[in-house]
N, C-alpha and C positions, 0 to 999 in steps of 0.2 A: 383462572382467577389470579389477579395480582394483588398481593398484600402490600399496601402502602403504609409504612410506619414512619412516624416523625422522629427518626433517629439520625443523629449527625454522622455516624459511621457508615451509613448505608450508601452514601453517594459514591460515585466513581471518581477516578483520578485523571481521566483523559484531559479535562480542561487544563490542568497544570502543565502538561507537556506541550500545549500549544504555544507557550510563551517562548518567544525567540531568544530571550536572554538565558534560557535554561538548556540550550542545545548541548552544552558540554557538562551539565550538572545532573541531569536526570539519571537515576539508577537504571540498571538493566530492566528492572520490573516496569519502570515508567516508560522506558523506551519502547517497550512492547505494546503499550496501549495505543489505541487509535484516537488522535486528537478530535475532540468534539467541537472546539471553537478556538479562537485566538483572542488574546488580550494585548493591547499595546502597553508600553511602559507607563503611560499616564493612567490608563484604566486600572492597572494593578494597584495604583495608589488610591483609587476611588473606593470609599467604604462599602458601596453597594456591590462591588466585585470582590471584596476581600475574601469571602468564603470560597470563591473559586480557586484561590491560591492555597489557603491553609487546609482545604479538605484532604489533600494528599497526606498530611501529617496524621489526621484522624484516621484515614483509611489504612494507614500503616499498622495501626494497632490490630487490625483484622487480617490484612492481606499479607503482611510480612512474616508473621509467626507461622509455625507449622507444628505438627504433632511431635517432632523430634526436638524442637526448640520453642516450647510453649512459653508465652510471656507470663503465664500463671506460675511457671517454674515447678509444676507438679513433678516433672521428670526428676528434678534434683532433690525434691523432698523425699524420694525413695531411699535416701541415705538415713532417714530418721527412724525412730522406733515405731512410727505409725504405720509403715507400709513396706511391702516388698515390691520389687520391680515387676515381677510376673512375666507374661508373654508365653511363647510356646516352648522355649528352652533357654538355657544360659547364653547361647550365642545369638539369641533374638534381642537386638539392642545391647550387645555385649558390653560396650563401654559403660552403660548405666549399671549393669550387674557388677562391674569392677568398682564403680562408685559406691554401691550399697555394701560391698564387702570391705571397702577401704584399701584394697590391694590391687596391684596390676594396673594402676591408673597411669596413663601416658599423656604427656603434654600435647601429643599429636592426635589424641582422640577427637573425633568429629563432634562429640558432645560439647566441647568447649568452643571450637572454631565456629561452629554453626550458630550458636547463640550469640557469641560476640559479633559476628558479621551481621546478623539480622538486626541486632539492637542498634548498631552504628548506622546501618542503612536507614532504620527508622529515625534515628537522631539527625541524620543528614537532611531528611525531609523537614523536620522541625526547625533546624537551623536556617534552612533556606526560607522558610515561611517567616521566621523572625527577621531575617535580613530585609525581606520585602516590606514587612510591616514597618520597619524602621524608616523607610523612605516615604511613608504616608504621613498624613497630618496627625501629629502626636496629641493634638488637643481634641481630636474627634473621639467621642465615647466608644464608638464601635471599634475603632482601631485600638484603643486602650484595652478594651475587654478581650479582643482577639489576641492581643499580645500577651495578656495575662493567661489566657488558655494555653498558648504555646509554651509559656514558661512552666506551666503545670505539667504539660506533656514532656517537656525536656527533663524536668525533675524526675518524672516517672521512669524514663529511659535510663538515666544515670543511677537511679535508686536500684533498679533491677540488676544492672551491671555490677554495682558496688557491693551489694550484699552477696553476690555470687563469686566475684573475682577479687574483691578488696582493692587491689591496685589497678586503677583504670585511668585512662586519659579522659579529661573532661572537654567536651566540645561545647564551650560556653562563651566564646568570644565572637563579636560581630564580624561579618565579612571576612571569614577566614580564607586565606589563599592556599594554594597547593603547598607552598613552603611552610605555612603554619601547620598544616596537617602532618607534613613530613617530620616536623620537629616537635610534635607533641610528646610529652613525657607522662608516664603513668605514676611518677613520684613527684610531680610538680607540687602536690599538696600532701601533707601528712594525712593519716587516716581521719583524724578529727577535722582537719581543714577540708577534706573531701566531703564529709557529711555537710559541712557548712556551705559548700558550694550549692548543694541541693536545696538547703534551707533558704539560701538567698533567693533562688528562683521562686520558691514557694511563698516566701514572705511578700515578694512583689506581686505575685498572683493573688494572694489572700487580700491585699489592700484594694484590689480592683474588682474581683469577681463578684457577681450579684448573688443575692440570696436564692433566687430561683432562675432556671433557664427554661425557655420555651421548648427547646430541642433537647431531648434526652441524650445523654452522653457528653454534653458539655459540662465541665466541672463548675461547681458552685463554690461559694465562700465556705460552706460547711465541708465540702470535699477537700478544699485546701487546708482547712483546719485539721481535719482527720489525718491528712498526709503529713502536715507539719508535726503533729503529735507523734506519728510513727517514726519519722526521721530523727526527731529529737530523742526518742526512746532508744533508737539504735546508737546515736551519738553519745548518749549518757554512759553507756558501758564502754569505757575507754580501752582501746586496743592499739595504742600507739608505739609499742615496743617493736622495732623493725625486725627483731629476731624471734618474735613470738606472736601468737594470736590470743594470748591470755588477756582476760579482763583485769586490768591493773587498778582500776578505781571506778566508782560510779559517781558521776558528776551531778551534784544537787541543783545547780543552775539549769542544766538541761532538763532535769526532772520537773522543775518548776515550770518550764516552758510547756512540757507535756500537759501539766495541770491547766495552764492558761489556755491552751488550744483545744482542750477537751471540756471547756466550760459547757455544760449540758444545755444551757439556754440557747447556745448557737445552733444546736441541732433540733431541739424540741420546738423552738419558735419557727423553724423552717419545715416542721411536720415530720421529722424523723423520729423513729421509735422502734421498739421490738415488735415483730410480727407475733401474733398469738401462737401460730404454728411455725416452728423453725423451717419446716419443709417448704413453706411459701417462698423462701428465698431461692429455691432450687427447682422452680417450675418454669416451663417454657411458654405457657399460655400468656397472652398479652395482659390478661387481667391480673397476673401476678408479677410480671416483670416491672422493674423500677418501682417496687413497693416502698413502704415507709422505712424499711430497714436498709435499703440500698442507697448509700450515700454517694457512691460513684461506681458505675459499672461499665464494662466494655459491652457495646451494643452489637448484636448480630441480627441478621434479617433473613427472610425467606421470600422466594418468588418476587424478587425485586428487579427483574430484568437481566440479571447476570446468569451465567450458566447454571449455577447451583443455588444462587443466593449468597449473600455474605455470611456464610455459616461459620460456626465455631469448629474449625478443623483441628485446633490444638488438643482437643479432648478425644479425638476419634480413636486413639489407641486404648482408651479406658473402657470402651464398650465390650461386654462379655460376648463370647462366641455361642449364641443360642441357635441351634439348628432350625432352619426354615424361617428364622426371624432375622437375625443378623449373623449369618454363618461366618463372615469374615471379621468378626470382632477380635480385637487384639488382646483383651483380657490383661492389660497392664494396670499398675497402681493398685495392687491388691492389699487391702487392709490387713494388718498384722494381728496375731493372737494377743500381743502385748497391748495394742490399742483396744481391742474388744474387752479385755480384762479390766482396763482402766475405767470402764463405765459401770463396773460393779459397785454397789454401795453397801454400807453397814446397816445395822438396825435403825439408825437415825436417818438413813437416807443420804449419808455423806460418803464421798469417795474414799477408797482404801489407800490413802496417800502413802503411808509407811507400812503397808501390809501386803503380803503376797498370797494369792489364791493357791490352794492346794492343787487344783487342776484348772485347765482352761475352761472358760465359760462356754456353755452351749445352750441353745434354746431348750427350755424344759427343765433346766436345773433349778435348784431351790434358791439360788442367789438372787438378790434384788439388783435391778439395773436401772440406769438412767434412760428414759425413753429416747434421748438424743442418739443412743446407739443405733436405733433402727431407722433413723433418718440418714445416718452416716454410712452404715455397713449393712450390706445384704447378707443375712445369716441363713445357713441351712435350716429349713423348717419354717421359713417366712417367705412371703411373696416378693419376687424381684420387682422393684419400682412400684410396689403396693398393688400389683395386678395379680390376682389369684390364679390366672391362667399360666403363670410362670413361677412355680414354686421352686425355690432354691433347695438343692439336695447335694449330698456328697457323691456326686456322679461327675463324669468327665464333661457333661454339659457345662458345668460350672468350674472346670479346671482345664483350660486349653492345653496346658502342658501335660495333663493327665495325672491321675492318682493324687490329686491335691498337692502337687509338688510345691506350689506357692500358696497353699491353703485353698479353702473352699469359699472364702469371703469375696464379696464384690463391692466396689465403691459405688455409692448411690448418688452423691451430690452432683456429679457431672453428667449423670445419665438420664435418659428419658424413657417413659413408659413405652414398651413395644407397641401398644395400641395406637400410638401417635406416629407410627412410621408413615412417611409421605405427607405428614401434616406438620410436625416439628422435628422429625428425625428422617434423614435422607441418605440413601446409598449413593455415594459419590466416588466413582472410580473404584468400586468394590470395597470401599470403606465408609464408615458412618460418621455423619456430622449433624449437629443440631443447630437450631436458631436460638437456643437458650442463652441469655446474657450471662456474663461472668462478673459477679460482684467483686470489686477490688477492695472497697472499704464499706463495711456494714456497721450499723449502729452498735451491735453487740461488741465488736472489736473496739469501738470508741470507749465503751464502758470499761472494758478490761484493760485498755491502755491507761486510762485514768486511774483505775484501781491499782495497777502495778506501780505507777509513779508515786501515788500516795502511800502505798505500802513501803516502798523504798525510802520515802521521806519520814517514815515512822507514824504516819497518820492512818493507823491500821483500822480504826473504827469505821471511818468513811470508806476505806478500801473494801472492807468486808461487806458493807452495805451495797456497794456497787456489784460485787460478786453475787450477792443474794438477789439483785434485780435479774441477773441472767438466769440464776437458778429458779427464780419464781416462774419465769416463762417455761423452763423445763418441767417444773412441777405441774403447771397448768396443762401441759401436753398429755399428761396421764389420762385426763378426761376429755380433752378438746384438741385433737390433732389427728392426722392421718393414721397414726399408729395407736390411737387410744383403745382400739378393740383388741389389741394383741394379747392382752391378759387372758381373756376368755377364749380366744380362738387358738392360741398357741402355747398356753401354759406359762406365760411370762409373768414375772413378779416385778412390778415397778416400785421404786423407792427413791424419792428426792427430798432431801431435807435442807434446812437453812443453817448457816453457821451462826452460832450464838455465843455470847461471852466475849472476853477480851483475848487478844492474840498478840504475841511478840512480833517484831518485824520479820524475823526468820519464819515464824509460823504463817504469818500473813502472806509472805512471798511464796511459800509452798502451796498455799491455797490458790493464789492467783495463777501460778504456773500450771497447776492441775486444771483450773477452770478454762484457761486458754486452750489447753490440749483438748478438753472435752467439747468445747464450743466450736473450735476452728479446725478440728481434725479433718484431714483429707482436703484441705483448701490451700495447700502449698506453703504453710507457715511454720510448721513444727520444727523442721531442721534449722531454719534461720533463727527461730526463737532460741533454740538450744545453743547455737553459736553466740548469739547476742548476750546471753546470760553467762557464757563461759562454762556451760554444763555439757557440751557436746561429747567430749571424750568419756566422761564418767557415765553418762546416761546411755550412750550408744554401745560402749563396751559391755555394760551390764546387760543390755538388750541382747547382744551377741551371746553372752554367757548363758542367758536364760532360754533362748530360743534355738541356739545352735544344736542342741541335742535332739530336737524334734524336726526342725527345718534343716534338712541336710545341706542345702545349698549355702547355708550360713557358716558351715564348718570352716574354721581357719580365718574367719573374718576378724579384722582388727582395725580400730580407729586410732590413727596416730595423731596425738595432740601436737599442736603447732605446725600442722601440715594439712590435715584433712578437713579443717574447718572451711577452707576456701578452695575453689577450683583453681588450677594453675592458669596463668596467662597462656593462651594458646601458643604453641611453638612457632607457628607461621607468623604470628604477630610479633613475637620477640625477634625473629629472624629479619623481618621487614622493617624494623623500627630504627635501623641505623644506630643501635646502641642506646636508644632513648627509653626503652622499656626495661624494667627490672622485674624478675620473677618473684613470686611470693615465697615466703620462708618455707622450709621443709625439704630442701634439697631435691627439688623436682628435676 
């Protein structure tokens, strides 16, 4: 049986390589494809053929990334206090273990060159599509809309590169020649100006993109608005000192732009809102994918005529190693004790923002917890992926490295119920991949971005109201969610309260930062949030101090301010740049 899904990313890329004018431009990946048809130069300009050209750019979001260079950047989020790298031992993906320790990091590590190379391969497809679209009728609505989509995709590639590497070359000029590429500089723009390049693309996309798209995966006006808000939020925390990664100021004009682009009517009028059960955002079944909270998502597919389907191979390392189910699971991206403890609440149901637990939370303890914990983290004493045939325990089944070296917890948001093996989860070359979408922008993030901007602007009452919207959903999950029965079954005590009263700007920001952590944990955002706020060194070194005594692999870990906030520009890129690339600060 073939599943036919109306998703833009599911199409192949063979059509593009049939173009004679691309004979010297196709990447190695494209060169390996079998051409399915050919298009003449005039046909390329015809709106009815335009999708045969740009589909390669969309397909790149699925086919170019891999488990070691995931475009979700979960691998690089293991530097935060939310997660440990995990795996079989320290040498398993060793460069990522060096990243999580903050020591022993080399500019030659493949962790940097791999991601850099894959992202620029993806951007080359987008640039090629934009060059072709520029030759078509610019008054045609289809051409205008597809150009807007490509500018959105170009912004996405540059955004991921910039928040990881800081100093990057921008591939944003039309019809670039080989000499243009050879002379690119990664300091052509200041940090602030770099963010603005991304914003420029998104503003042009926002002006054209429609409210709805017939094909899932194409960005909408709301997706562009959410993306603009995110980039303006990064830009607002100015880090323009060339010798430092410190936040020197917070720009109010940029914050006002965040408020502008998170106008909630933009989203609610298009049907976006919070799911009743947060878990619905992380289910592979077609009935749940592209739900009302999914503002823009990467689309994956199954049984679509390709060898395995266009599956999500980027998360395949996160699958645990369950005997006779998925024995080859990688067991990476392990939730931390620090994250689990963050879900504990006081007698009012509020997070313990400035308090420390006497001991780590475990299922069955008397502490109250937020139910979002059990959507995010698989805990000993609870079922893996909500399937009681697979109860998590403190055994080596749930610790590939053995003896709980990286803890006994399992990440849930990326994984699929083992009962769905060969339906939505597939063994591909002895590793596991699913067809579940990855949401890039969801409505809860929109609410929290708006709350953050308002809190920074001193409009704390409205900011707290927005936080409470997210918390109201969490409270409702106590009685109405996939984990609502955990209280009686597993001795768990739920408690979620609302923030009441007046709060200073500083207090409101603490509340917003905590809520972002609780809501978006294990979605690849935490480390980058800490860097954006200028909190990374303080928070991560405190994490090392608190967990280094029990998690032995963290012994000796140290986060170096003005260095470890960003990955180094890869050595091979510096070497090949003819002196046009400059390394990030920190004496790499």
